[in-house]
PDB file with SEQRES, HELIX, SHEET and CRYST1 records, atoms N, CA, C and O in Angstrom:
SEQRES   1 A   75  UNK UNK UNK UNK UNK UNK UNK UNK UNK UNK UNK UNK UNK          
SEQRES   2 A   75  UNK UNK UNK UNK UNK UNK UNK UNK UNK UNK UNK UNK UNK          
SEQRES   3 A   75  UNK UNK UNK UNK UNK UNK UNK UNK UNK UNK UNK UNK UNK          
SEQRES   4 A   75  UNK UNK UNK UNK UNK UNK UNK UNK UNK UNK UNK UNK UNK          
SEQRES   5 A   75  UNK UNK UNK UNK UNK UNK UNK UNK UNK UNK UNK UNK UNK          
SEQRES   6 A   75  UNK UNK UNK UNK UNK UNK UNK UNK UNK UNK                      
HELIX    1 AA1 UNK A    2  UNK A   74  1                                  73    
CRYST1    1.000    1.000    1.000  90.00  90.00  90.00 P 1           1          
ATOM      1  N   UNK A   1     -36.787  -6.198  42.092  1.00  0.00           N  
ATOM      2  CA  UNK A   1     -36.032  -5.125  41.466  1.00  0.00           C  
ATOM      3  C   UNK A   1     -34.599  -5.543  41.190  1.00  0.00           C  
ATOM      4  O   UNK A   1     -34.009  -5.119  40.196  1.00  0.00           O  
ATOM      5  N   UNK A   2     -34.032  -6.370  42.057  1.00  0.00           N  
ATOM      6  CA  UNK A   2     -32.661  -6.828  41.907  1.00  0.00           C  
ATOM      7  C   UNK A   2     -32.451  -7.637  40.642  1.00  0.00           C  
ATOM      8  O   UNK A   2     -31.413  -7.492  39.996  1.00  0.00           O  
ATOM      9  N   UNK A   3     -33.399  -8.483  40.266  1.00  0.00           N  
ATOM     10  CA  UNK A   3     -33.286  -9.294  39.051  1.00  0.00           C  
ATOM     11  C   UNK A   3     -33.288  -8.387  37.831  1.00  0.00           C  
ATOM     12  O   UNK A   3     -32.501  -8.590  36.906  1.00  0.00           O  
ATOM     13  N   UNK A   4     -34.156  -7.399  37.822  1.00  0.00           N  
ATOM     14  CA  UNK A   4     -34.224  -6.451  36.709  1.00  0.00           C  
ATOM     15  C   UNK A   4     -32.907  -5.703  36.561  1.00  0.00           C  
ATOM     16  O   UNK A   4     -32.409  -5.519  35.450  1.00  0.00           O  
ATOM     17  N   UNK A   5     -32.349  -5.273  37.685  1.00  0.00           N  
ATOM     18  CA  UNK A   5     -31.083  -4.545  37.678  1.00  0.00           C  
ATOM     19  C   UNK A   5     -29.957  -5.441  37.152  1.00  0.00           C  
ATOM     20  O   UNK A   5     -29.113  -4.996  36.375  1.00  0.00           O  
ATOM     21  N   UNK A   6     -29.951  -6.700  37.581  1.00  0.00           N  
ATOM     22  CA  UNK A   6     -28.933  -7.646  37.124  1.00  0.00           C  
ATOM     23  C   UNK A   6     -29.070  -7.892  35.620  1.00  0.00           C  
ATOM     24  O   UNK A   6     -28.065  -7.981  34.915  1.00  0.00           O  
ATOM     25  N   UNK A   7     -30.286  -8.000  35.132  1.00  0.00           N  
ATOM     26  CA  UNK A   7     -30.512  -8.210  33.700  1.00  0.00           C  
ATOM     27  C   UNK A   7     -30.032  -7.007  32.890  1.00  0.00           C  
ATOM     28  O   UNK A   7     -29.477  -7.172  31.804  1.00  0.00           O  
ATOM     29  N   UNK A   8     -30.242  -5.800  33.411  1.00  0.00           N  
ATOM     30  CA  UNK A   8     -29.757  -4.598  32.737  1.00  0.00           C  
ATOM     31  C   UNK A   8     -28.227  -4.584  32.667  1.00  0.00           C  
ATOM     32  O   UNK A   8     -27.649  -4.186  31.655  1.00  0.00           O  
ATOM     33  N   UNK A   9     -27.581  -5.020  33.744  1.00  0.00           N  
ATOM     34  CA  UNK A   9     -26.120  -5.095  33.735  1.00  0.00           C  
ATOM     35  C   UNK A   9     -25.633  -6.070  32.666  1.00  0.00           C  
ATOM     36  O   UNK A   9     -24.678  -5.794  31.941  1.00  0.00           O  
ATOM     37  N   UNK A  10     -26.305  -7.207  32.584  1.00  0.00           N  
ATOM     38  CA  UNK A  10     -25.933  -8.212  31.580  1.00  0.00           C  
ATOM     39  C   UNK A  10     -26.137  -7.655  30.180  1.00  0.00           C  
ATOM     40  O   UNK A  10     -25.293  -7.830  29.301  1.00  0.00           O  
ATOM     41  N   UNK A  11     -27.279  -6.974  29.980  1.00  0.00           N  
ATOM     42  CA  UNK A  11     -27.548  -6.383  28.660  1.00  0.00           C  
ATOM     43  C   UNK A  11     -26.505  -5.326  28.327  1.00  0.00           C  
ATOM     44  O   UNK A  11     -26.026  -5.265  27.195  1.00  0.00           O  
ATOM     45  N   UNK A  12     -26.147  -4.489  29.304  1.00  0.00           N  
ATOM     46  CA  UNK A  12     -25.124  -3.463  29.085  1.00  0.00           C  
ATOM     47  C   UNK A  12     -23.784  -4.104  28.715  1.00  0.00           C  
ATOM     48  O   UNK A  12     -23.100  -3.663  27.791  1.00  0.00           O  
ATOM     49  N   UNK A  13     -23.428  -5.156  29.460  1.00  0.00           N  
ATOM     50  CA  UNK A  13     -22.162  -5.842  29.195  1.00  0.00           C  
ATOM     51  C   UNK A  13     -22.179  -6.453  27.787  1.00  0.00           C  
ATOM     52  O   UNK A  13     -21.186  -6.373  27.065  1.00  0.00           O  
ATOM     53  N   UNK A  14     -23.290  -7.054  27.405  1.00  0.00           N  
ATOM     54  CA  UNK A  14     -23.415  -7.651  26.073  1.00  0.00           C  
ATOM     55  C   UNK A  14     -23.351  -6.579  24.977  1.00  0.00           C  
ATOM     56  O   UNK A  14     -22.741  -6.780  23.927  1.00  0.00           O  
ATOM     57  N   UNK A  15     -23.992  -5.441  25.245  1.00  0.00           N  
ATOM     58  CA  UNK A  15     -23.973  -4.338  24.278  1.00  0.00           C  
ATOM     59  C   UNK A  15     -22.558  -3.814  24.097  1.00  0.00           C  
ATOM     60  O   UNK A  15     -22.123  -3.571  22.972  1.00  0.00           O  
ATOM     61  N   UNK A  16     -21.846  -3.640  25.189  1.00  0.00           N  
ATOM     62  CA  UNK A  16     -20.459  -3.167  25.122  1.00  0.00           C  
ATOM     63  C   UNK A  16     -19.612  -4.173  24.352  1.00  0.00           C  
ATOM     64  O   UNK A  16     -18.804  -3.780  23.511  1.00  0.00           O  
ATOM     65  N   UNK A  17     -19.784  -5.468  24.628  1.00  0.00           N  
ATOM     66  CA  UNK A  17     -19.006  -6.494  23.940  1.00  0.00           C  
ATOM     67  C   UNK A  17     -19.314  -6.489  22.440  1.00  0.00           C  
ATOM     68  O   UNK A  17     -18.416  -6.644  21.614  1.00  0.00           O  
ATOM     69  N   UNK A  18     -20.578  -6.311  22.105  1.00  0.00           N  
ATOM     70  CA  UNK A  18     -20.967  -6.243  20.690  1.00  0.00           C  
ATOM     71  C   UNK A  18     -20.302  -5.049  20.011  1.00  0.00           C  
ATOM     72  O   UNK A  18     -19.802  -5.168  18.892  1.00  0.00           O  
ATOM     73  N   UNK A  19     -20.294  -3.913  20.678  1.00  0.00           N  
ATOM     74  CA  UNK A  19     -19.669  -2.718  20.112  1.00  0.00           C  
ATOM     75  C   UNK A  19     -18.161  -2.932  19.934  1.00  0.00           C  
ATOM     76  O   UNK A  19     -17.582  -2.517  18.930  1.00  0.00           O  
ATOM     77  N   UNK A  20     -17.538  -3.578  20.912  1.00  0.00           N  
ATOM     78  CA  UNK A  20     -16.105  -3.870  20.808  1.00  0.00           C  
ATOM     79  C   UNK A  20     -15.842  -4.801  19.629  1.00  0.00           C  
ATOM     80  O   UNK A  20     -14.914  -4.582  18.851  1.00  0.00           O  
ATOM     81  N   UNK A  21     -16.661  -5.833  19.504  1.00  0.00           N  
ATOM     82  CA  UNK A  21     -16.495  -6.780  18.399  1.00  0.00           C  
ATOM     83  C   UNK A  21     -16.655  -6.087  17.041  1.00  0.00           C  
ATOM     84  O   UNK A  21     -15.890  -6.349  16.113  1.00  0.00           O  
ATOM     85  N   UNK A  22     -17.649  -5.208  16.931  1.00  0.00           N  
ATOM     86  CA  UNK A  22     -17.869  -4.484  15.680  1.00  0.00           C  
ATOM     87  C   UNK A  22     -16.686  -3.571  15.359  1.00  0.00           C  
ATOM     88  O   UNK A  22     -16.252  -3.485  14.211  1.00  0.00           O  
ATOM     89  N   UNK A  23     -16.176  -2.899  16.374  1.00  0.00           N  
ATOM     90  CA  UNK A  23     -15.018  -2.021  16.163  1.00  0.00           C  
ATOM     91  C   UNK A  23     -13.796  -2.840  15.757  1.00  0.00           C  
ATOM     92  O   UNK A  23     -13.029  -2.418  14.892  1.00  0.00           O  
ATOM     93  N   UNK A  24     -13.609  -4.004  16.372  1.00  0.00           N  
ATOM     94  CA  UNK A  24     -12.468  -4.855  16.028  1.00  0.00           C  
ATOM     95  C   UNK A  24     -12.589  -5.334  14.581  1.00  0.00           C  
ATOM     96  O   UNK A  24     -11.593  -5.380  13.859  1.00  0.00           O  
ATOM     97  N   UNK A  25     -13.799  -5.689  14.158  1.00  0.00           N  
ATOM     98  CA  UNK A  25     -14.015  -6.089  12.769  1.00  0.00           C  
ATOM     99  C   UNK A  25     -13.660  -4.949  11.815  1.00  0.00           C  
ATOM    100  O   UNK A  25     -13.046  -5.167  10.771  1.00  0.00           O  
ATOM    101  N   UNK A  26     -14.052  -3.739  12.185  1.00  0.00           N  
ATOM    102  CA  UNK A  26     -13.751  -2.573  11.361  1.00  0.00           C  
ATOM    103  C   UNK A  26     -12.232  -2.340  11.296  1.00  0.00           C  
ATOM    104  O   UNK A  26     -11.689  -2.051  10.230  1.00  0.00           O  
ATOM    105  N   UNK A  27     -11.569  -2.466  12.425  1.00  0.00           N  
ATOM    106  CA  UNK A  27     -10.111  -2.293  12.462  1.00  0.00           C  
ATOM    107  C   UNK A  27      -9.433  -3.363  11.608  1.00  0.00           C  
ATOM    108  O   UNK A  27      -8.510  -3.063  10.852  1.00  0.00           O  
ATOM    109  N   UNK A  28      -9.889  -4.602  11.728  1.00  0.00           N  
ATOM    110  CA  UNK A  28      -9.315  -5.689  10.935  1.00  0.00           C  
ATOM    111  C   UNK A  28      -9.495  -5.426   9.439  1.00  0.00           C  
ATOM    112  O   UNK A  28      -8.587  -5.664   8.643  1.00  0.00           O  
ATOM    113  N   UNK A  29     -10.668  -4.937   9.072  1.00  0.00           N  
ATOM    114  CA  UNK A  29     -10.919  -4.600   7.667  1.00  0.00           C  
ATOM    115  C   UNK A  29     -10.005  -3.493   7.180  1.00  0.00           C  
ATOM    116  O   UNK A  29      -9.500  -3.548   6.058  1.00  0.00           O  
ATOM    117  N   UNK A  30      -9.792  -2.494   8.013  1.00  0.00           N  
ATOM    118  CA  UNK A  30      -8.905  -1.393   7.654  1.00  0.00           C  
ATOM    119  C   UNK A  30      -7.460  -1.872   7.511  1.00  0.00           C  
ATOM    120  O   UNK A  30      -6.742  -1.441   6.608  1.00  0.00           O  
ATOM    121  N   UNK A  31      -7.040  -2.767   8.410  1.00  0.00           N  
ATOM    122  CA  UNK A  31      -5.687  -3.314   8.324  1.00  0.00           C  
ATOM    123  C   UNK A  31      -5.504  -4.093   7.027  1.00  0.00           C  
ATOM    124  O   UNK A  31      -4.465  -3.985   6.375  1.00  0.00           O  
ATOM    125  N   UNK A  32      -6.500  -4.868   6.658  1.00  0.00           N  
ATOM    126  CA  UNK A  32      -6.421  -5.633   5.414  1.00  0.00           C  
ATOM    127  C   UNK A  32      -6.349  -4.704   4.213  1.00  0.00           C  
ATOM    128  O   UNK A  32      -5.554  -4.922   3.299  1.00  0.00           O  
ATOM    129  N   UNK A  33      -7.172  -3.678   4.214  1.00  0.00           N  
ATOM    130  CA  UNK A  33      -7.160  -2.707   3.123  1.00  0.00           C  
ATOM    131  C   UNK A  33      -5.813  -1.995   3.051  1.00  0.00           C  
ATOM    132  O   UNK A  33      -5.279  -1.779   1.963  1.00  0.00           O  
ATOM    133  N   UNK A  34      -5.273  -1.637   4.191  1.00  0.00           N  
ATOM    134  CA  UNK A  34      -3.968  -0.980   4.234  1.00  0.00           C  
ATOM    135  C   UNK A  34      -2.889  -1.908   3.692  1.00  0.00           C  
ATOM    136  O   UNK A  34      -1.996  -1.472   2.966  1.00  0.00           O  
ATOM    137  N   UNK A  35      -2.971  -3.172   4.041  1.00  0.00           N  
ATOM    138  CA  UNK A  35      -2.013  -4.151   3.522  1.00  0.00           C  
ATOM    139  C   UNK A  35      -2.080  -4.253   2.009  1.00  0.00           C  
ATOM    140  O   UNK A  35      -1.050  -4.348   1.341  1.00  0.00           O  
ATOM    141  N   UNK A  36      -3.293  -4.234   1.468  1.00  0.00           N  
ATOM    142  CA  UNK A  36      -3.467  -4.290   0.010  1.00  0.00           C  
ATOM    143  C   UNK A  36      -2.889  -3.034  -0.636  1.00  0.00           C  
ATOM    144  O   UNK A  36      -2.220  -3.112  -1.667  1.00  0.00           O  
ATOM    145  N   UNK A  37      -3.144  -1.893  -0.035  1.00  0.00           N  
ATOM    146  CA  UNK A  37      -2.630  -0.636  -0.578  1.00  0.00           C  
ATOM    147  C   UNK A  37      -1.103  -0.612  -0.526  1.00  0.00           C  
ATOM    148  O   UNK A  37      -0.456  -0.133  -1.458  1.00  0.00           O  
ATOM    149  N   UNK A  38      -0.529  -1.127   0.558  1.00  0.00           N  
ATOM    150  CA  UNK A  38       0.933  -1.200   0.666  1.00  0.00           C  
ATOM    151  C   UNK A  38       1.503  -2.075  -0.449  1.00  0.00           C  
ATOM    152  O   UNK A  38       2.514  -1.734  -1.064  1.00  0.00           O  
ATOM    153  N   UNK A  39       0.846  -3.199  -0.699  1.00  0.00           N  
ATOM    154  CA  UNK A  39       1.305  -4.107  -1.758  1.00  0.00           C  
ATOM    155  C   UNK A  39       1.225  -3.421  -3.114  1.00  0.00           C  
ATOM    156  O   UNK A  39       2.151  -3.527  -3.917  1.00  0.00           O  
ATOM    157  N   UNK A  40       0.128  -2.719  -3.375  1.00  0.00           N  
ATOM    158  CA  UNK A  40      -0.024  -1.994  -4.633  1.00  0.00           C  
ATOM    159  C   UNK A  40       1.051  -0.928  -4.772  1.00  0.00           C  
ATOM    160  O   UNK A  40       1.615  -0.750  -5.852  1.00  0.00           O  
ATOM    161  N   UNK A  41       1.336  -0.222  -3.692  1.00  0.00           N  
ATOM    162  CA  UNK A  41       2.358   0.823  -3.739  1.00  0.00           C  
ATOM    163  C   UNK A  41       3.731   0.218  -4.000  1.00  0.00           C  
ATOM    164  O   UNK A  41       4.531   0.788  -4.743  1.00  0.00           O  
ATOM    165  N   UNK A  42       4.005  -0.920  -3.400  1.00  0.00           N  
ATOM    166  CA  UNK A  42       5.282  -1.593  -3.627  1.00  0.00           C  
ATOM    167  C   UNK A  42       5.418  -2.000  -5.094  1.00  0.00           C  
ATOM    168  O   UNK A  42       6.492  -1.875  -5.682  1.00  0.00           O  
ATOM    169  N   UNK A  43       4.331  -2.484  -5.674  1.00  0.00           N  
ATOM    170  CA  UNK A  43       4.353  -2.868  -7.088  1.00  0.00           C  
ATOM    171  C   UNK A  43       4.589  -1.645  -7.972  1.00  0.00           C  
ATOM    172  O   UNK A  43       5.341  -1.711  -8.944  1.00  0.00           O  
ATOM    173  N   UNK A  44       3.949  -0.539  -7.632  1.00  0.00           N  
ATOM    174  CA  UNK A  44       4.144   0.686  -8.401  1.00  0.00           C  
ATOM    175  C   UNK A  44       5.574   1.191  -8.262  1.00  0.00           C  
ATOM    176  O   UNK A  44       6.173   1.645  -9.237  1.00  0.00           O  
ATOM    177  N   UNK A  45       6.120   1.112  -7.056  1.00  0.00           N  
ATOM    178  CA  UNK A  45       7.501   1.536  -6.831  1.00  0.00           C  
ATOM    179  C   UNK A  45       8.465   0.695  -7.661  1.00  0.00           C  
ATOM    180  O   UNK A  45       9.408   1.220  -8.253  1.00  0.00           O  
ATOM    181  N   UNK A  46       8.223  -0.610  -7.699  1.00  0.00           N  
ATOM    182  CA  UNK A  46       9.083  -1.505  -8.471  1.00  0.00           C  
ATOM    183  C   UNK A  46       8.979  -1.204  -9.963  1.00  0.00           C  
ATOM    184  O   UNK A  46       9.990  -1.195 -10.665  1.00  0.00           O  
ATOM    185  N   UNK A  47       7.766  -0.958 -10.450  1.00  0.00           N  
ATOM    186  CA  UNK A  47       7.586  -0.622 -11.863  1.00  0.00           C  
ATOM    187  C   UNK A  47       8.306   0.684 -12.189  1.00  0.00           C  
ATOM    188  O   UNK A  47       8.939   0.798 -13.239  1.00  0.00           O  
ATOM    189  N   UNK A  48       8.215   1.657 -11.305  1.00  0.00           N  
ATOM    190  CA  UNK A  48       8.898   2.936 -11.511  1.00  0.00           C  
ATOM    191  C   UNK A  48      10.409   2.736 -11.531  1.00  0.00           C  
ATOM    192  O   UNK A  48      11.103   3.319 -12.364  1.00  0.00           O  
ATOM    193  N   UNK A  49      10.919   1.916 -10.619  1.00  0.00           N  
ATOM    194  CA  UNK A  49      12.346   1.643 -10.576  1.00  0.00           C  
ATOM    195  C   UNK A  49      12.834   1.011 -11.886  1.00  0.00           C  
ATOM    196  O   UNK A  49      13.892   1.363 -12.406  1.00  0.00           O  
ATOM    197  N   UNK A  50      12.035   0.068 -12.407  1.00  0.00           N  
ATOM    198  CA  UNK A  50      12.402  -0.575 -13.682  1.00  0.00           C  
ATOM    199  C   UNK A  50      12.389   0.438 -14.823  1.00  0.00           C  
ATOM    200  O   UNK A  50      13.269   0.418 -15.684  1.00  0.00           O  
ATOM    201  N   UNK A  51      11.402   1.314 -14.832  1.00  0.00           N  
ATOM    202  CA  UNK A  51      11.328   2.331 -15.886  1.00  0.00           C  
ATOM    203  C   UNK A  51      12.497   3.306 -15.787  1.00  0.00           C  
ATOM    204  O   UNK A  51      13.056   3.712 -16.805  1.00  0.00           O  
ATOM    205  N   UNK A  52      12.863   3.679 -14.576  1.00  0.00           N  
ATOM    206  CA  UNK A  52      14.008   4.574 -14.403  1.00  0.00           C  
ATOM    207  C   UNK A  52      15.288   3.902 -14.886  1.00  0.00           C  
ATOM    208  O   UNK A  52      16.125   4.542 -15.523  1.00  0.00           O  
ATOM    209  N   UNK A  53      15.442   2.626 -14.587  1.00  0.00           N  
ATOM    210  CA  UNK A  53      16.613   1.884 -15.036  1.00  0.00           C  
ATOM    211  C   UNK A  53      16.650   1.818 -16.561  1.00  0.00           C  
ATOM    212  O   UNK A  53      17.702   2.011 -17.170  1.00  0.00           O  
ATOM    213  N   UNK A  54      15.519   1.552 -17.162  1.00  0.00           N  
ATOM    214  CA  UNK A  54      15.436   1.501 -18.623  1.00  0.00           C  
ATOM    215  C   UNK A  54      15.761   2.865 -19.229  1.00  0.00           C  
ATOM    216  O   UNK A  54      16.446   2.948 -20.248  1.00  0.00           O  
ATOM    217  N   UNK A  55      15.274   3.915 -18.610  1.00  0.00           N  
ATOM    218  CA  UNK A  55      15.551   5.266 -19.084  1.00  0.00           C  
ATOM    219  C   UNK A  55      17.044   5.558 -19.026  1.00  0.00           C  
ATOM    220  O   UNK A  55      17.604   6.128 -19.962  1.00  0.00           O  
ATOM    221  N   UNK A  56      17.681   5.175 -17.945  1.00  0.00           N  
ATOM    222  CA  UNK A  56      19.121   5.381 -17.830  1.00  0.00           C  
ATOM    223  C   UNK A  56      19.877   4.609 -18.906  1.00  0.00           C  
ATOM    224  O   UNK A  56      20.850   5.108 -19.471  1.00  0.00           O  
ATOM    225  N   UNK A  57      19.430   3.405 -19.181  1.00  0.00           N  
ATOM    226  CA  UNK A  57      20.072   2.613 -20.239  1.00  0.00           C  
ATOM    227  C   UNK A  57      19.912   3.290 -21.599  1.00  0.00           C  
ATOM    228  O   UNK A  57      20.851   3.336 -22.393  1.00  0.00           O  
ATOM    229  N   UNK A  58      18.735   3.806 -21.855  1.00  0.00           N  
ATOM    230  CA  UNK A  58      18.492   4.472 -23.136  1.00  0.00           C  
ATOM    231  C   UNK A  58      19.294   5.765 -23.236  1.00  0.00           C  
ATOM    232  O   UNK A  58      19.816   6.094 -24.302  1.00  0.00           O  
ATOM    233  N   UNK A  59      19.392   6.493 -22.138  1.00  0.00           N  
ATOM    234  CA  UNK A  59      20.204   7.713 -22.148  1.00  0.00           C  
ATOM    235  C   UNK A  59      21.670   7.379 -22.429  1.00  0.00           C  
ATOM    236  O   UNK A  59      22.343   8.098 -23.168  1.00  0.00           O  
ATOM    237  N   UNK A  60      22.151   6.309 -21.849  1.00  0.00           N  
ATOM    238  CA  UNK A  60      23.532   5.879 -22.094  1.00  0.00           C  
ATOM    239  C   UNK A  60      23.712   5.491 -23.559  1.00  0.00           C  
ATOM    240  O   UNK A  60      24.726   5.826 -24.171  1.00  0.00           O  
ATOM    241  N   UNK A  61      22.745   4.796 -24.113  1.00  0.00           N  
ATOM    242  CA  UNK A  61      22.806   4.398 -25.521  1.00  0.00           C  
ATOM    243  C   UNK A  61      22.825   5.629 -26.425  1.00  0.00           C  
ATOM    244  O   UNK A  61      23.550   5.660 -27.419  1.00  0.00           O  
ATOM    245  N   UNK A  62      22.035   6.636 -26.085  1.00  0.00           N  
ATOM    246  CA  UNK A  62      22.012   7.877 -26.864  1.00  0.00           C  
ATOM    247  C   UNK A  62      23.384   8.539 -26.821  1.00  0.00           C  
ATOM    248  O   UNK A  62      23.882   9.002 -27.848  1.00  0.00           O  
ATOM    249  N   UNK A  63      23.994   8.587 -25.648  1.00  0.00           N  
ATOM    250  CA  UNK A  63      25.328   9.177 -25.526  1.00  0.00           C  
ATOM    251  C   UNK A  63      26.331   8.434 -26.397  1.00  0.00           C  
ATOM    252  O   UNK A  63      27.164   9.046 -27.065  1.00  0.00           O  
ATOM    253  N   UNK A  64      26.241   7.114 -26.383  1.00  0.00           N  
ATOM    254  CA  UNK A  64      27.154   6.315 -27.194  1.00  0.00           C  
ATOM    255  C   UNK A  64      26.947   6.602 -28.681  1.00  0.00           C  
ATOM    256  O   UNK A  64      27.912   6.746 -29.432  1.00  0.00           O  
ATOM    257  N   UNK A  65      25.701   6.683 -29.095  1.00  0.00           N  
ATOM    258  CA  UNK A  65      25.403   6.943 -30.505  1.00  0.00           C  
ATOM    259  C   UNK A  65      25.850   8.348 -30.911  1.00  0.00           C  
ATOM    260  O   UNK A  65      26.373   8.541 -32.009  1.00  0.00           O  
ATOM    261  N   UNK A  66      25.645   9.326 -30.029  1.00  0.00           N  
ATOM    262  CA  UNK A  66      26.091  10.683 -30.337  1.00  0.00           C  
ATOM    263  C   UNK A  66      27.613  10.743 -30.453  1.00  0.00           C  
ATOM    264  O   UNK A  66      28.148  11.429 -31.324  1.00  0.00           O  
ATOM    265  N   UNK A  67      28.293  10.033 -29.585  1.00  0.00           N  
ATOM    266  CA  UNK A  67      29.758   9.979 -29.652  1.00  0.00           C  
ATOM    267  C   UNK A  67      30.197   9.323 -30.949  1.00  0.00           C  
ATOM    268  O   UNK A  67      31.127   9.794 -31.604  1.00  0.00           O  
ATOM    269  N   UNK A  68      29.541   8.256 -31.315  1.00  0.00           N  
ATOM    270  CA  UNK A  68      29.869   7.559 -32.565  1.00  0.00           C  
ATOM    271  C   UNK A  68      29.620   8.454 -33.766  1.00  0.00           C  
ATOM    272  O   UNK A  68      30.410   8.468 -34.711  1.00  0.00           O  
ATOM    273  N   UNK A  69      28.512   9.210 -33.732  1.00  0.00           N  
ATOM    274  CA  UNK A  69      28.197  10.129 -34.832  1.00  0.00           C  
ATOM    275  C   UNK A  69      29.280  11.194 -34.963  1.00  0.00           C  
ATOM    276  O   UNK A  69      29.701  11.535 -36.068  1.00  0.00           O  
ATOM    277  N   UNK A  70      29.724  11.713 -33.823  1.00  0.00           N  
ATOM    278  CA  UNK A  70      30.795  12.710 -33.843  1.00  0.00           C  
ATOM    279  C   UNK A  70      32.079  12.116 -34.435  1.00  0.00           C  
ATOM    280  O   UNK A  70      32.755  12.758 -35.239  1.00  0.00           O  
ATOM    281  N   UNK A  71      32.396  10.916 -34.038  1.00  0.00           N  
ATOM    282  CA  UNK A  71      33.573  10.250 -34.573  1.00  0.00           C  
ATOM    283  C   UNK A  71      33.476  10.075 -36.093  1.00  0.00           C  
ATOM    284  O   UNK A  71      34.454  10.277 -36.812  1.00  0.00           O  
ATOM    285  N   UNK A  72      32.311   9.707 -36.561  1.00  0.00           N  
ATOM    286  CA  UNK A  72      32.128   9.491 -37.995  1.00  0.00           C  
ATOM    287  C   UNK A  72      32.156  10.809 -38.765  1.00  0.00           C  
ATOM    288  O   UNK A  72      32.617  10.852 -39.905  1.00  0.00           O  
ATOM    289  N   UNK A  73      31.674  11.864 -38.159  1.00  0.00           N  
ATOM    290  CA  UNK A  73      31.651  13.155 -38.865  1.00  0.00           C  
ATOM    291  C   UNK A  73      33.055  13.769 -38.928  1.00  0.00           C  
ATOM    292  O   UNK A  73      33.311  14.612 -39.788  1.00  0.00           O  
ATOM    293  N   UNK A  74      33.940  13.379 -38.063  1.00  0.00           N  
ATOM    294  CA  UNK A  74      35.295  13.898 -38.057  1.00  0.00           C  
ATOM    295  C   UNK A  74      36.181  13.204 -39.114  1.00  0.00           C  
ATOM    296  O   UNK A  74      37.208  13.741 -39.529  1.00  0.00           O  
ATOM    297  N   UNK A  75      35.774  12.046 -39.522  1.00  0.00           N  
ATOM    298  CA  UNK A  75      36.600  11.323 -40.495  1.00  0.00           C  
ATOM    299  C   UNK A  75      36.246  11.638 -41.910  1.00  0.00           C  
ATOM    300  O   UNK A  75      36.859  11.101 -42.833  1.00  0.00           O  
TER     301      UNK A  75                                                      
END                                                                             
């Protein structure tokens, strides 16, 4: 009976280790996916920042042109 009991303990320990390994693989996969999503978000943030900068430049150009138009209409 003792050998059977010892074998069950070994099987239980192996099963627990397998479950831990599977969970660690899942966690590693999630971390990798999160890293990819973070990178994508950073790229989107940078693209948005560039678009906002371009918009500000265009708004400034519009102001300059409107001022110039006013100057020309006064003369």
